[in-house]
N, C-alpha and C positions, 0 to 999 in steps of 0.2 A: 424602790430598791436601786435607783440610779446612783445613790450615794455609795452603796456597797460596791457597785461596778466601778465607779471612779476610784474609790479607795483601793480596790484590788489592783487596778491598772497602775496606780501610782506606787503602791507598796511593792508590786512585782518589779517595776522599773528600778526602784531603790535597791531591792535585793539583787538585781542583776549587776548593779554597780558595786555592791558590797561583797558579792559572792567570793571573789578571789581572796579578799582579806579574811573572810570567815572560813576559808578552806572548803567552800562549797563549789567545787569545780569538777565537772565530769570529764575526766581524761580518757580519750579513746583507747579501747583494747581490741583484741582480735575480733570479738563478736559485736562490737559497737556499730550502730547504724550511722554514726557521724565521724568526721575525719579530723576535727580540731577540738581542743578543750573548750567546753561550753559551761557557762554558769549554771548551777543547779540550785535546788532548794526553793524554787519559786512557789511551791505548794504551801510554804509557810504563810503566805498571804491569805490563801483560801482557809486554812485551818484557823488562823488567828481571828479573822473577821467573822467566820461562822461561830466560833466559840464565844466571841464577844457579844454577838447578837443573841445567842442562847442565854448568856448570863443576863442580858438586859431584859429579855422577855420573861425570864424566871423572876426577876426582881419586881416586875410590874404585875405578876400573877397570871400571865397567860399560860406558862408552862408549869405543870404540877411537879412536885418534888421528885417523884419516882422517875418521870420522864427526863427531868433535868439531870438527875444523877446518871441515868443511862447514857445520855448524850455526852456527859463528861468523860465517859470511857473513851471517846474519840480523842480527848486530850492526851491520854496515855499512849494511844497509837501514834499520834503525831510526834510526841517526844521520842518514842521508840524509833520512828522513821528518821527523825533528825539525827539521832545518835548513829543510826546505821549509815546515813549519808556521810557522816563525819569520820566514823571509825570502822565501818564494815563489820557489824556485829555477827557473831556466829549464830547458826540455827538454834543452838541450845539455849541461847538467850532470847532470841526473837519469838520462837514458837510458844514457850510457856507464858510469856508476857501477853501474847496475842490471845491465848486461851483464857488467861486471867481477865483480860478486858471484855472478852465475849461473855464469860460467865457473869461478870459484873452487870452487863446490860440485861441479860435474861433475869437475873435476880431482882433488879430494880423495877423491871417491867412486870414482875409478878407472874412470870411464865408466858407461854405462847398459846394463843387461842386455837381451837380445832381447825384443821385444814381439810377441805373437800378434795378427794381424788376421784372425781366423777361420781359414781354411785356409792363409793366408800367414803367414810369420814374418819380421819385420824384424830383421836382425841385423848390418847394416853399422855398425861403431862410429862412423865419422865422421858418418854421417847421424843416428844415435841421439843422439850427443853434441850435435850442432847443434840438433836438435829439442828436447832437454832444456833447453838454454840459453834458446832462444826461449820455451819453455813456462813456465819460471820467471819470465822478465820479464813475459810476458803475464799470468800468474796474480797476481803482486803488483800489477800495474796494474788488472786487472779487479776485484780485491777493493777496491782504492781507489775505483774508479768506483762500486761498488755500496754504498759507505758514504755514502748521501745522505739517508736518513730515520732517525728515531729507532728504535734497537733492531735494525735489519735485519742489520747486519754482526756485532753482538755475538751475536744469536740464531743466526746462521748458524755462527759459531764454535762455539757450544755444541752445536748439532745435529751438525755434522760431527765434532767431537771425541767426542761421546757415542756415535754410531753406529760410528765407527772403532774406538773402544776396545772396544765390544761385539764387533765382528768380530774384533778381535785376541785376544780371550779364548780362542778355540779354537786359537790358535797359540802357539808358544814364543818369540815375538818380544818379549823383555823390554824391549829398548831402545825400540822404537817404542811399546810400551804405556806406559812411564813418561813418555815425552815427550808423548804424546797426552793422558794424564791430567793432566799439568802444564798444558798449553795449555788444556784444557777447564776446569780449576779456576780458572785466572787469568781466563779469559774470562767465567766465571759470576760471579766477583766484580766484574768491570767492569760486567757487564750490569745489576747491581743499580742502578747509577747512570745507565745509558744507556737503560733501558726507557722507552717513551713515557709522559709527556713527558720527554725526556732532560735530565738535570742536567749532563751533560758529554759531549762527543764524543771518539772515540778519536783523531781526527786522522790524518794521513798516517803518523806514527810508528807507529801501531797497525795501520792497514789494510794498508799495504804490508808490514809485518813479518809479519802473519798470513798473507797470501796467499803470501809467499815461503816461510815455514816449512811451510805445508801442502804446497807443492811439494817441499821437501826431505824431508818425511816420506813423501810418495808415492814418491820415489826410494829412500829407505831401505827401505821395505817391499817394493819391487820387488826390491832387492838381497837382502833376507832371505827372499823367497819367501812372505811372509805376506799381501800384497795385490797387486792388479794396477792398472795405470793406469786401467783401465775402471771399477773400483770407485770410485776417487777422482773420476773424471769424473762419475759418477752422484751422488756425495755433494755435489759442487759444481755440480750441474746447473742450478739456477735462476740462479746468478751467471754461469756460463759462457754460457748461452743468452742472457740479457738483455744482458750486456756485449758479446758477439760480434755479435749482431744489430744493436745500437745502433752499434757502431763501423763495421761494414760499411755500414750505411745512411748514416751521416754522411760516410763516405769518398766514396761514390758521389754524394752530394749536393753535394760540393765545399766549398770554404771551409776554415776552420781546424778540421778534424775532431778535432784533438788537444787543443783547448782545453776548459776547463770548460763544462758545460752542464747542463740539467735535462730531457733528453729520453729518459732510460732508461724502460723499460716500468714499472718499479716507481714511478718518480717521477711518471709520468703517471697511474698508478692512484691514487697518494696525492692528487694534485690532484683527480681525478675524484670520489673518495669523501670528500675532505676529512678524511682520517684517516691518520696514520702507523700507528696501532695495527692497524687493519683489514688494511692491506697486509702488515705484519710478521707478523701471525697467519696470514694466508693463505699466505705463504711457508713458515712453519713447518708448516702442515698439508700443503702439497704435499711438503715434505721428508719428513715422517713417514709419510704415507699412500701416497705414490707412489714417491719416490726411495729411501727406506730399504729397502723390501722388494726392490726391484730390485738394490740394492747387496749385500744379503744373498745373493740368488740368484747374483750374479756371483762370490761367494766359493765357493758350493757347486758351481757349474758354470762354472769359469773359461774353459772353451772357448767359452762363449756370451757372454763379456764384451763384445765389440764390438757384438753384436746387441742385447744388453740396454741398452747405452749409447745406441744409436740409438733404440731403442724408448722409452727414458726421456726423452731430450732433445728429440726432434723435436716432441712436443706442446708443450713449453715454448717452442721456437722459434716455433711457429705462434701461440701466445698473444702473444709479444713482437711479432710482425709485426702481429697484429690490433690491438694497442695502439699501433701506429705508432712503435715504439721507434726513436729516432734521427732522426725527422722533425721538423725545426724550420722555422719560417717563413723563407723566403729572406731577408727583410729583416734577420733576426738575424745572418746570416752577413756581411751587407754593412755592418753598423754599424761 
């Protein structure tokens, strides 16, 4: 996959040069974590290379039709994200399209396999399918929410991809392994340009696509029996905890909770310590030293998956609450 890494690095560098001409420039606003206009849309390289590899492996017969069609749903999300980067689409356009793409994935995968909740087993198809659609939409949005400081979304991609690939080594899930390695390699090539101080941002075209594809990969591995939903929940634990606590807090605070803001726990930490690098490295350490071992254990002891997920994520929720994630001065809602 070194070729994908090199191609992503080169393509991201090219996008950085062309971004001003393509009107892919992130201009700072009051809630921004950066102080000068920065090229955006670097996630195009990740989406383009991933979908190119998907098309190739489908053509040689490695990826079956249903899974290929499901993965193509990521293309719709990438296009939607690119349009949002260029024109700032309203929620009434974005959300229905996201649900359409999520429903497309679940349809082509033929539903969702049963999920074990400790001693209980959830196996009602209508409920599982509905939960999967909602989960895909939430995952692509939470990844977008968490792309607010230099390097955090790119390094999360590399971490999740690397650990997932390691966990897949003990299985015979060739499709998931190839797809994960591709996403990891493309993400690493992009991260060369996005590490603090960032030379280019991934934009909605990248963040939404990555979150969505992680969701599709989770469903694929569940179908293949190589990983469980609990393993993926642990791998994405920092993002899930921060984004969920922030959304719930803003929702109960009233006002336009769905609009852009800078009240995530990681954003508040970056302001407190006046450093993107410190926060991004802290997230990497939490991932590697806390969540990765629990994810590995959830593979070895799948019957403990839900308990390990609770044990792994509850402390992260507590940290997010202590950082007052989602809490914004009332006057900001009223402006």
